[in-house]
C-alpha positions in Angstrom: 0.0 0.0 0.0 2.9 2.4 0.8 4.4 1.7 -2.6 1.1 2.6 -4.3 0.9 5.8 -2.4 4.5 6.7 -3.2 3.9 6.1 -6.9 0.7 8.2 -6.9 2.6 11.1 -5.1 5.5 10.7 -7.5 3.1 10.9 -10.5 1.3 13.9 -9.0 4.7 15.7 -8.4 5.7 15.2 -12.1 2.2 16.1 -13.5 2.3 19.4 -11.4 5.3 20.5 -13.3 4.7 18.9 -16.8 5.2 21.3 -19.6 6.3 24.4 -17.5 9.3 26.3 -18.3 10.2 26.5 -14.5 10.6 22.8 -14.5 13.0 22.6 -17.4 16.6 21.8 -16.8 18.7 24.8 -15.5 22.3 24.3 -16.4 23.2 26.7 -13.5 22.1 24.3 -10.8 24.3 21.4 -12.0 21.7 18.5 -12.2 22.0 18.1 -16.1 25.8 18.3 -15.9 25.9 15.5 -13.3 23.6 13.3 -15.3 25.5 13.9 -18.4 28.9 13.3 -16.6 27.6 9.9 -15.4 26.4 9.0 -19.0 29.7 10.0 -20.4 31.5 7.7 -17.9 29.3 4.9 -18.9 30.2 5.4 -22.5 33.9 5.2 -21.6 33.3 2.2 -19.3 34.7 4.3 -16.5 33.2 2.6 -13.5 35.0 4.6 -11.0 33.8 7.9 -12.4 30.2 6.7 -12.9 30.1 5.2 -9.3 31.4 8.4 -7.8 28.4 10.3 -9.1 26.0 8.0 -7.3 24.7 8.9 -3.9 26.1 7.3 -0.8 22.9 5.2 -0.5 23.5 3.8 -4.0 27.2 3.2 -3.4 26.4 1.3 -0.2 23.9 -0.8 -2.0 26.2 -1.9 -4.7 29.4 -1.9 -2.8 31.8 -1.5 -5.7 32.0 0.3 -9.1 32.2 -3.1 -10.9 28.9 -4.3 -9.4 27.4 -0.9 -10.2 28.5 -1.1 -13.8 27.3 -4.7 -14.2 23.8 -3.6 -12.8 23.6 -0.5 -15.2 24.7 -2.5 -18.2 22.1 -5.2 -17.5 19.1 -3.1 -16.1 19.7 0.1 -18.0 21.3 -0.7 -21.4 19.7 2.5 -22.9 21.4 4.6 -20.4 24.6 2.6 -20.4 24.9 3.3 -24.1 23.0 6.5 -24.5 23.6 8.6 -27.6 21.5 11.6 -26.8 19.9 13.2 -23.7 17.0 15.8 -23.8 16.2 17.2 -20.4 12.5 17.5 -19.7 10.5 18.4 -16.6 11.6 18.4 -13.0 9.8 18.3 -9.8 10.5 18.1 -6.0 9.6 14.9 -4.4 10.2 13.7 -0.8 13.4 15.7 -0.4 14.7 14.9 -3.8 14.5 16.5 -7.3 13.0 14.2 -10.0 14.6 15.0 -13.4 12.8 13.5 -16.5 15.3 12.8 -19.3 14.4 11.6 -22.8 17.2 9.1 -23.7 18.1 8.0 -27.2 20.4 5.0 -27.3 22.9 4.1 -30.0 20.3 2.1 -31.8 17.9 5.1 -32.0 15.4 3.7 -29.5 13.8 6.2 -27.1 13.1 5.8 -23.4 12.2 8.3 -20.6 14.4 8.1 -17.5 13.4 9.6 -14.3 16.4 10.4 -12.1 16.1 11.0 -8.4 18.7 13.6 -7.4 19.9 14.6 -3.9 22.2 17.3 -2.9 25.1 16.3 -0.6 27.6 19.0 0.6 26.3 21.3 -2.2 26.9 18.7 -4.8 24.2 16.8 -6.8 24.3 13.0 -6.7 22.1 10.4 -8.5 20.0 8.5 -6.0 18.1 6.3 -8.3 16.7 6.1 -11.7 13.5 4.5 -13.2 12.7 4.0 -17.0 9.3 4.7 -18.4 8.0 3.6 -21.7 8.2 6.5 -24.1 4.8 8.0 -24.4 3.6 6.7 -21.1 2.3 9.3 -18.7 3.4 9.7 -15.1 
């Protein structure tokens, strides 16, 4: 039941900001830059750099850059080999910022990723990511 409530709240937070310019990526705050740096690290197979951008919670969960990279390559192949990112809406949610990103992979397939971002010591870190089917509404 808690999961359903969290998903509904998550959807409401994103819907509230859908289509607004205020919710678009703002390069000055660093969220887009952090996501782009991690994707570039994936492209170079630089597990150390990609893992360093993850939040302490994610780092603790996977324990090592090698396990983290294996998980991303398996569960998030579109992000692991992303070719193009388009930053979409953003919304606050339970102490995080959710950033929607349209991802085009090297095969030209599209997927929408929702990144949960947390700020730790004035630096943005990735605290999770969910993939949505392109065209699905959240």
